C-alpha positions as CSV (number, residue, x, y, z in Angstrom):
1,M,105.7,71.5,-26.8
2,H,102.9,70.7,-28.7
3,L,104.3,68.2,-30.7
4,P,104.2,65.5,-28.0
5,K,100.9,66.1,-27.1
6,L,99.8,65.9,-31.2
7,S,101.9,62.8,-31.3
8,S,99.9,61.2,-28.4
9,I,96.4,62.1,-29.6
10,G,97.6,60.8,-33.2
11,L,98.8,57.7,-31.7
12,I,95.6,57.2,-29.7
13,F,93.4,57.7,-33.1
14,L,95.5,55.0,-34.7
15,I,95.1,52.2,-32.2
16,A,91.4,52.9,-32.0
17,L,91.3,53.0,-35.9
18,S,93.0,49.7,-36.2
19,I,90.8,48.0,-33.2
20,A,87.7,49.3,-35.3
21,T,89.1,47.8,-38.4
22,A,89.7,44.5,-37.1
23,A,86.5,44.2,-35.2
24,F,84.9,45.1,-38.7
25,A,87.1,42.8,-40.4
26,F,85.9,39.5,-38.9
27,T,82.1,38.8,-38.8
28,A,80.6,35.7,-38.7
29,P,77.4,34.8,-40.5
30,K,74.2,34.4,-38.6
31,A,73.5,30.8,-38.0
32,E,70.8,28.8,-36.0
33,G,70.8,25.5,-34.4
34,L,72.0,23.6,-31.3
35,D,75.7,24.5,-30.6
36,V,78.3,21.9,-31.3
37,D,79.4,21.9,-27.5
38,T,75.8,21.6,-26.2
39,V,75.2,18.1,-28.8
40,Y,78.8,16.8,-28.2
41,S,78.3,16.8,-24.1
42,D,75.5,14.1,-24.5
43,P,74.9,13.2,-28.4
44,F,72.8,10.2,-27.8
45,A,70.1,12.3,-25.7
46,Y,69.3,13.9,-29.2
47,K,66.4,11.3,-31.0
48,G,65.3,12.2,-34.3
49,E,66.3,15.0,-36.4
50,I,68.0,18.0,-35.1
51,K,69.6,21.2,-36.3
52,V,73.2,22.2,-35.7
53,R,75.2,25.4,-36.1
54,G,79.1,25.5,-36.4
55,A,82.1,26.4,-38.7
56,V,83.9,23.6,-40.8
57,A,87.3,22.7,-39.2
58,S,88.5,20.5,-41.6
59,L,87.2,17.8,-44.5
60,E,87.6,14.1,-44.9
61,P,86.9,13.9,-48.5
62,E,87.8,10.2,-48.8
63,K,84.7,9.6,-46.3
64,N,82.4,12.2,-47.3
65,R,82.7,13.7,-44.0
66,F,83.8,17.2,-42.4
67,L,84.6,18.2,-38.9
68,V,82.5,21.2,-37.6
69,I,83.3,23.1,-34.6
70,D,81.1,25.0,-32.0
71,Y,79.9,28.3,-33.3
72,R,80.3,30.3,-30.3
73,E,84.1,29.5,-30.2
74,Y,84.4,30.0,-33.9
75,V,82.8,33.7,-33.4
76,A,85.2,34.5,-30.2
77,C,88.5,32.6,-31.5
78,Q,87.9,33.9,-35.0
79,S,89.4,30.9,-36.4
80,V,88.5,27.0,-36.6
81,T,91.7,25.9,-35.0
82,C,90.8,26.8,-31.2
83,P,88.4,24.3,-30.1
84,A,89.0,20.9,-28.7
85,K,85.8,19.5,-29.5
86,W,84.1,18.9,-32.6
87,I,81.5,16.7,-34.3
88,T,82.0,14.7,-37.2
89,V,79.2,15.2,-40.0
90,S,78.7,12.6,-42.7
91,A,77.0,13.8,-45.7
92,S,76.4,13.3,-49.3
93,G,77.2,15.5,-52.1
94,K,79.6,18.5,-52.2
95,L,81.4,19.6,-49.0
96,P,81.4,22.6,-47.6
97,E,84.9,24.7,-47.7
98,S,87.0,24.9,-44.4
99,G,86.0,28.0,-42.5
100,K,82.5,28.2,-43.5
101,V,79.8,28.1,-41.3
102,V,77.1,25.9,-41.6
103,E,73.6,24.8,-40.5
104,I,73.3,21.2,-40.4
105,K,69.8,19.2,-40.3
106,G,70.6,15.5,-39.4
107,A,70.2,12.4,-36.7
108,I,73.2,11.4,-34.4
109,Q,74.1,7.8,-35.2
110,K,76.8,5.5,-33.4
111,D,80.1,5.3,-35.4
112,E,82.9,4.2,-33.5
113,S,85.5,5.4,-36.3
114,A,84.6,9.2,-35.4
115,K,85.7,11.2,-32.5
116,G,83.3,10.8,-29.6
117,G,82.2,7.5,-31.2
118,F,79.4,9.2,-33.1
119,V,78.6,11.1,-36.5
120,L,75.7,13.5,-37.4
121,K,74.3,12.1,-40.5
122,A,73.1,15.1,-42.5
123,S,70.0,15.3,-44.2
124,E,70.6,18.8,-45.5
125,V,73.8,21.2,-44.9
126,K,73.4,24.6,-45.4
127,V,76.4,27.6,-46.0
128,K,75.7,30.6,-44.1
């Protein structure tokens, strides 16, 4: 008679514990700067150096480039595979790893070979 009631309580407890564990398992590092979606909507409106925050989706090492997605979408999706928009970042030196949150300082430049016809030419890439 009390067994079904205890089983229900136990099941509810396990579900709550699972949800809490999942929430703590993914915490994106804090990052500052403009969001990718904001810059992507009108990239040539930004003159001079800007700071953009995002997550590294993929690398193009042969071109010294990487693709960065919107930070907010990365946090909501908990993955780099969700967004349809990204910015191509041109950088010198070692490229950050895929999945890392980054802050990029740089300037927008025309580049027809990149998605949207522009790249963010990085002067600094900070992995968070």
